[in-house]
C-alpha positions as CSV (number, residue, x, y, z in Angstrom):
1,X,149.1,99.8,142.3
2,X,152.6,98.9,140.8
3,X,153.3,101.5,143.5
4,X,151.9,99.9,146.2
5,X,153.4,96.7,145.1
6,X,156.8,98.1,144.8
7,X,156.2,99.9,148.2
8,X,155.3,96.4,150.0
9,X,158.2,94.9,148.5
10,X,161.1,97.8,149.8
11,X,158.9,97.0,153.2
12,X,159.6,93.6,153.2
13,X,162.8,93.6,152.2
14,X,164.0,96.5,154.9
15,X,161.9,94.3,157.2
16,X,164.3,91.1,156.6
17,X,167.5,93.7,156.6
18,X,166.9,94.7,160.1
19,X,165.8,91.4,161.5
20,X,169.4,90.4,160.4
21,X,171.0,93.9,161.8
22,X,169.2,93.4,165.1
23,X,170.2,89.6,165.4
24,X,174.0,91.1,164.8
25,X,174.0,88.6,161.3
26,X,177.3,89.7,159.5
27,X,177.6,93.1,161.8
28,X,180.9,92.3,162.3
29,X,183.0,95.8,162.1
30,X,187.0,96.5,160.9
31,X,189.3,99.4,160.7
32,X,188.6,102.3,158.7
33,X,192.2,102.8,157.4
34,X,194.5,104.2,154.7
35,X,198.1,103.0,153.7
36,X,200.8,105.3,152.0
37,X,201.9,104.1,148.3
38,X,205.5,104.3,149.2
39,X,207.4,103.0,152.5
40,X,208.3,105.4,155.4
41,X,210.8,105.1,157.8
42,X,212.5,107.8,160.5
43,X,215.8,108.3,160.1
44,X,215.5,108.4,156.4
45,X,217.2,105.9,154.0
46,X,219.4,104.5,154.0
47,X,219.8,104.5,157.8
48,X,218.3,101.5,159.7
49,X,214.8,102.7,160.5
50,X,213.6,103.3,164.2
51,X,210.1,104.1,162.9
52,X,208.1,102.7,160.5
53,X,205.2,103.9,158.8
54,X,201.7,101.8,159.1
55,X,198.5,102.8,158.2
56,X,196.1,105.7,159.2
57,X,193.0,104.7,161.3
58,X,190.2,107.3,159.6
59,X,187.4,105.3,161.9
60,X,185.8,102.2,162.0
61,X,183.1,100.3,159.3
62,X,180.8,97.7,158.9
63,X,182.3,94.6,156.3
64,X,180.0,93.3,153.6
65,X,177.0,91.9,154.7
66,X,173.3,92.5,154.9
67,X,174.5,94.9,158.0
68,X,176.0,97.1,155.7
69,X,173.6,97.2,153.5
70,X,170.8,98.3,155.9
71,X,173.4,101.3,157.0
72,X,174.0,101.8,153.0
73,X,169.6,101.8,152.7
74,X,169.3,104.7,155.7
75,X,172.4,106.4,155.4
76,X,173.4,106.1,151.6
77,X,176.4,104.5,150.1
78,X,178.8,107.3,151.7
79,X,177.7,105.8,154.8
80,X,177.5,107.2,158.6
81,X,179.8,109.2,160.1
82,X,179.2,108.6,162.9
83,X,182.0,105.9,163.3
84,X,184.5,108.0,161.9
85,X,187.0,110.1,163.7
86,X,186.2,114.0,164.0
87,X,188.8,115.7,166.4
88,X,190.4,112.4,168.1
89,X,192.8,113.6,171.5
90,X,194.3,110.4,173.0
91,X,194.4,106.9,171.8
92,X,195.2,103.3,173.9
93,X,195.1,100.3,173.6
94,X,194.1,96.9,175.6
95,X,195.9,93.6,176.0
96,X,193.6,91.7,173.3
97,X,194.0,94.4,170.9
98,X,191.2,96.7,171.6
99,X,191.5,100.4,170.8
100,X,189.8,102.9,172.1
101,X,190.3,106.4,171.0
102,X,188.8,109.7,173.1
103,X,186.9,112.5,170.3
104,X,186.2,115.6,171.3
105,X,184.6,116.1,168.4
106,X,182.0,113.9,168.4
107,X,181.7,114.1,172.5
108,X,182.5,110.6,172.9
109,X,185.3,107.4,172.8
110,X,185.3,105.2,169.5
111,X,185.7,101.5,171.0
112,X,186.8,98.9,168.7
113,X,187.4,95.0,169.5
114,X,189.2,93.6,166.8
115,X,188.7,90.1,168.6
116,X,184.9,90.1,168.7
117,X,184.5,92.5,165.5
118,X,182.9,94.5,167.3
119,X,182.6,98.6,167.4
120,X,181.0,100.8,170.0
121,X,180.5,104.4,170.3
122,X,180.6,105.5,174.2
123,X,178.8,108.8,174.3
124,X,177.2,108.8,178.0
125,X,177.8,107.2,181.2
126,X,174.4,106.2,182.5
127,X,172.4,109.3,182.5
128,X,175.3,111.4,182.1
129,X,176.7,112.8,178.3
130,X,180.0,113.1,178.0
131,X,180.8,116.4,177.3
132,X,184.5,117.0,176.9
133,X,186.7,112.7,177.0
134,X,190.5,113.3,176.9
135,X,192.0,110.6,178.0
136,X,191.3,106.5,177.5
137,X,193.6,103.7,179.0
138,X,192.9,100.3,179.8
139,X,193.5,98.0,182.8
140,X,195.0,94.4,183.1
141,X,191.1,93.2,182.9
142,X,190.2,95.5,179.4
143,X,188.3,97.9,181.8
144,X,187.9,101.1,180.1
145,X,188.9,104.5,182.1
146,X,187.6,107.4,180.1
147,X,188.8,111.5,181.5
148,X,186.1,114.1,181.0
149,X,187.9,117.6,181.5
150,X,184.3,119.3,182.1
151,X,182.8,116.8,184.1
152,X,185.8,116.4,186.7
153,X,185.4,112.8,186.3
154,X,187.0,110.0,185.0
155,X,184.4,107.2,184.0
156,X,184.8,103.3,184.3
157,X,183.4,101.3,181.2
158,X,183.7,97.5,181.9
159,X,185.0,95.1,178.6
160,X,181.9,94.8,177.3
161,X,181.5,98.7,177.3
162,X,178.9,99.0,179.9
163,X,179.1,102.0,182.4
164,X,180.5,101.0,186.0
165,X,181.7,103.5,187.8
166,X,183.2,107.4,188.1
167,X,186.3,108.0,190.5
168,X,187.0,111.4,192.0
169,X,188.6,112.7,195.0
170,X,187.0,112.1,198.0
171,X,185.9,115.7,199.2
172,X,183.8,116.0,195.9
173,X,184.0,113.0,194.5
174,X,185.0,115.0,191.5
175,X,188.5,116.4,189.9
176,X,189.0,120.2,188.8
177,X,189.9,119.1,185.8
178,X,191.2,115.7,185.0
179,X,193.6,115.4,181.4
180,X,196.1,112.3,181.5
181,X,195.1,108.8,182.2
182,X,198.1,105.8,182.7
183,X,198.0,102.5,184.2
184,X,200.5,100.8,185.9
185,X,200.7,97.3,185.4
186,X,203.3,95.9,188.4
187,X,200.9,97.8,191.5
188,X,197.8,98.3,189.4
189,X,197.4,101.8,190.2
190,X,195.0,104.2,187.6
191,X,197.4,107.8,187.4
192,X,195.3,110.4,186.8
193,X,196.5,114.0,185.4
194,X,194.7,117.1,187.3
195,X,195.9,119.8,185.1
196,X,194.2,122.5,186.9
197,X,195.5,121.1,190.7
198,X,198.6,120.5,189.1
199,X,198.5,117.5,190.2
200,X,199.0,113.6,189.8
201,X,196.3,111.6,191.5
202,X,196.7,107.7,192.1
203,X,193.7,105.4,192.5
204,X,194.0,101.7,193.4
205,X,191.3,98.9,191.9
206,X,188.7,100.1,193.9
207,X,188.3,103.5,193.3
208,X,190.7,105.0,195.8
209,X,193.2,108.1,195.8
210,X,196.2,105.8,196.9
211,X,198.2,109.3,197.1
212,X,198.6,112.0,195.2
213,X,202.2,114.2,194.4
214,X,202.7,117.7,192.8
215,X,201.3,121.7,193.1
216,X,202.5,124.3,190.9
217,X,205.7,125.5,190.2
218,X,208.7,125.3,188.5
219,X,211.0,123.8,191.3
220,X,211.6,120.2,190.4
221,X,208.2,118.0,190.6
222,X,206.3,120.7,190.4
223,X,204.0,121.3,187.4
224,X,202.8,124.0,185.5
225,X,199.2,122.7,183.7
226,X,200.2,118.8,183.6
227,X,198.2,117.0,180.4
228,X,199.5,113.7,179.1
229,X,201.1,111.0,181.1
230,X,202.0,107.6,180.7
231,X,203.2,104.5,182.3
232,X,206.6,102.8,180.9
233,X,207.4,98.8,180.7
234,X,210.8,100.3,183.2
235,X,208.2,101.4,185.9
236,X,209.0,105.2,184.8
237,X,206.0,107.5,185.4
238,X,206.4,110.4,182.1
239,X,204.8,113.4,182.7
240,X,203.8,116.5,180.4
241,X,204.9,119.6,182.3
242,X,203.2,121.4,179.6
243,X,203.6,125.1,180.2
244,X,206.9,124.5,182.0
245,X,208.1,123.2,178.4
246,X,209.0,119.8,179.8
247,X,208.7,116.2,180.5
248,X,209.0,115.0,184.2
249,X,210.0,111.7,185.5
250,X,208.7,109.9,188.4
251,X,208.8,106.8,190.3
252,X,205.8,104.6,191.0
253,X,205.4,106.3,194.5
254,X,205.4,110.2,192.8
255,X,209.4,110.5,193.7
256,X,210.8,113.1,191.5
257,X,213.1,111.1,189.3
258,X,214.4,113.9,186.7
259,X,213.1,116.1,183.7
260,X,213.9,118.0,180.4
261,X,213.0,120.4,177.9
262,X,212.6,123.9,177.7
263,X,211.1,126.1,175.1
264,X,212.0,127.2,172.1
265,X,211.7,126.8,168.4
266,X,215.0,124.3,167.3
267,X,215.6,120.6,167.1
268,X,214.7,119.1,170.5
269,X,212.7,122.4,171.9
270,X,209.1,122.2,173.5
271,X,206.6,124.5,172.0
272,X,203.7,122.9,172.4
273,X,204.1,119.5,174.4
274,X,201.5,117.2,174.4
275,X,201.7,113.5,174.2
276,X,204.6,111.6,175.7
277,X,204.7,107.7,175.7
278,X,207.8,105.7,175.8
279,X,209.2,102.4,174.4
280,X,211.3,99.4,176.1
281,X,214.7,101.2,174.8
282,X,213.5,103.7,177.4
283,X,213.4,106.2,174.1
284,X,210.8,108.8,174.7
285,X,208.0,109.8,172.3
286,X,206.7,114.0,172.8
287,X,204.4,115.1,170.7
288,X,204.1,118.8,169.7
289,X,201.2,120.5,168.8
290,X,202.8,123.7,167.2
291,X,205.9,121.8,165.4
292,X,204.0,119.3,164.3
293,X,206.3,116.5,165.1
294,X,206.9,113.8,167.0
295,X,210.1,114.5,169.0
296,X,212.0,111.2,170.1
297,X,214.9,111.4,173.4
298,X,217.0,109.5,175.2
299,X,216.7,108.7,178.5
300,X,218.6,110.9,179.7
301,X,216.9,113.7,177.7
302,X,219.5,114.0,174.9
303,X,217.4,114.8,171.1
304,X,217.4,112.2,168.8
305,X,215.4,112.1,166.0
306,X,212.1,114.0,164.3
307,X,209.2,112.0,163.4
308,X,207.2,113.6,161.0
309,X,206.2,117.4,159.6
310,X,203.5,119.4,159.2
311,X,201.0,118.9,156.6
312,X,198.0,116.0,155.6
313,X,199.9,113.5,153.8
314,X,201.1,110.3,155.9
315,X,203.5,110.7,158.1
316,X,202.4,114.5,158.5
317,X,200.4,116.0,161.2
318,X,198.5,118.8,161.4
319,X,198.2,119.9,165.2
320,X,199.1,116.5,166.8
321,X,198.0,115.5,170.4
322,X,197.8,112.3,172.6
323,X,199.9,109.1,171.8
324,X,200.3,105.6,173.2
325,X,202.8,102.6,172.2
326,X,201.8,99.2,173.6
327,X,203.3,96.2,173.9
328,X,204.5,94.9,170.9
329,X,206.4,98.3,170.5
330,X,203.4,99.6,167.7
331,X,203.0,103.7,168.1
332,X,200.1,105.0,167.4
333,X,199.2,109.0,167.3
334,X,196.3,111.7,167.2
335,X,196.9,113.3,164.1
336,X,193.9,115.9,165.8
337,X,192.9,118.2,163.1
338,X,193.7,115.7,160.1
339,X,191.0,113.4,162.0
340,X,192.6,110.2,162.1
341,X,195.0,108.2,163.9
342,X,198.6,107.4,162.5
343,X,200.5,104.2,163.0
344,X,203.9,103.3,163.2
345,X,206.8,100.1,163.5
346,X,209.0,101.2,166.1
347,X,212.7,99.0,165.5
348,X,213.5,97.5,169.2
349,X,217.0,96.8,170.2
350,X,218.0,99.8,167.9
351,X,221.3,99.4,166.2
352,X,224.0,100.7,169.0
353,X,221.9,103.6,170.3
354,X,222.8,105.4,167.5
355,X,220.8,107.8,164.9
């Protein structure tokens, strides 16, 4: 009899908590992050910092309240891993501070909207499951674009996280292997790197291909398996020309502007170039998965500085991949095999440009 009473009380409490969960009461999400106990900067002190360590993001978690209590009751005190990163490979933020992280390990995109304290796990587009999400970017309207390298398409989600449509080339409605994404805020164009096609496509706001450029080769303006791309505030499109071991630069219409980089194992060389980004000073940040670091170059391709090294501590990397620099000068780096996104603050108008 006593056991039955206890069971009834437990069920009543569970129903109450579940109703609070469903209604969204106290269901507020926040970052699951860690900070270093010491100040980290690059270059090292006593030099003026170009990049300062902020935090490591491990995923997202529920803040206190009924929702978190229910989650603890269902999953245990440790909670569920559904909101934690598994294999983060690409990251982007929107103008309202929202963040998207492509996670190939869980075949999903983590979407976090801090203004609304909301978190969503995007694992499908309509009836199609995401198989290999490898690129993310937001447009001015906070629509989210996700490239799926296996599905061969770029999926579009609205600002509320609802699936809207998909993008592909006219002949097949698909791409061979879409990877890197970048958004040109000036011309309202979405750039998509197609690694197997050795080509970059530009889509307009209604999903039409406006133009494309590139073919396989080693000559200027050609690619050998391009992957990551980034559109800078200065109006330059940066492309990681991976197996040519260089970074190529183009204007908004695909006109070749120049390139830098070569294969090697020394400072300033490239071994496994992945993510690329540029800040407002024109400094270019190149993630190298083999060196486990981020190398900084000036706008002429001259090596300036190395950020990070191999390891698991704060400011260290294990097979990093995608990166992103937002309008506030915050650098996000996917520290893929450490299962986190590391965040750095960039110093603008850095000294007199000397490192």
